[in-house]
N, C-alpha and C positions, 0 to 999 in steps of 0.2 A: 557429557558432551552436548553443547548447545547446537540445535539445528533449527533454522527457519527455512521452510520449503514453500516456495511460491508456485502457484499454478493458475491457469485460466487465461493466459495471454493468447494472442493470436492476431489474425488479419481480419479487419472489419471495414465496412464502408462508412463514410461520414454519416452521422446521425444514428448509427447503430449503438448497441450496448455490449458491454462485457462485464463479467464479475471475476475479480481476482480473489484468490484465497491464499492465506499464509498459515501453515500449520507449524506451531512451535513445539519443541521438545527440549528437555534439559533445563528449563527455567520454571520458576513459580510465576505462571502467566499473569496472575492478578496483580503482581507487584511491579509490572512493567507497563510503561507507556508504549503502545504499539503505534507504528506509523508506516505510511507509504511515502516513498521518495521516487523520483524518476530522473533519468538522465538521457537526454537526446544527444545525438552525435555532435561533437564539437562544443557541447554546452556543459555547464557545471551541474552536478546533482542538485536537485531542488526538492523541497518539502512539498508533498501533495496534501496529506491529511494525517491527523493524529487522533488517537483515542485513549483516554485514561480509563482506569477501572471504575471511576465514578461517573461514567457516561458523558464526560465532557469531550467534545470534539472540536477540532479546528481544521480549517481548510485554506489552501492557497486561493487567492482571489480569482485566479484563472479557472478554477474548477468548482467554485462555490455555486450551489444550485444544480449542478450536473452530477457530481460525484457524492457518494455516501459511504463513510467508513462505519463499520460495525464490528463487534467482537462477541465471541461466544466463549466465555471463560471455562465452561464445562468441556468444550472441545479444544481448548488452547488454540483457537483459530481467530484470525482477524480477516475481514473481508473488505474489498473496495468495489462497490457497485458504481460502474461508470456508464452514464447515459449521455445521449446526444454527443457522441464522440466527434472530435474534430481532427483534421490532419496534424495540427500542432500538438495534439496529445500523444503523438508517436514518440515512443521512448522505451528504454528498458526500465521496468518498474521494480523497485526493491522494497522488501519488507524490512522493517527495523524494529528492534526491541530495546528500550532504554529503561534501566532500573530507576525507579522513582528516587530522586534525591541524590543520585550518583552520576558519575560519568560513564558507567559501564553500559556498553551498548553492543548489540550484535546485528549482523546483516544477513539477509538471504542472498541467494546467488543471482536473483533477478529473473524476470520474465518479460519477453518482448511483446509490446503492443504496437501494432502498426495500423494506422487509420488512413486508408487510401481508396480512391475510386478506380 
């Protein structure tokens, strides 16, 4: 059974930082592209960042330079370090795992990030 369990969300003020974690089980972690998506109320889910096993990373333009995705294959965990948070970063953040070269993908349950003064 595949599980992606996110943690680390919360309420912070603008300019502060948060680190999200996503622990994966039931998959061969190194064979998956790991990503973070987010969905704000009334908006579509959007890609935030992705990480391949080969250390290639990609970011949405809105978070480039502020967010950093990383992965620890030994711990089957992917992280999202979020710095200089803005109110527009408020959303539910979802962890995603997609098998390389296939359409197989899994989602976590999501963790709420709220940026407000």
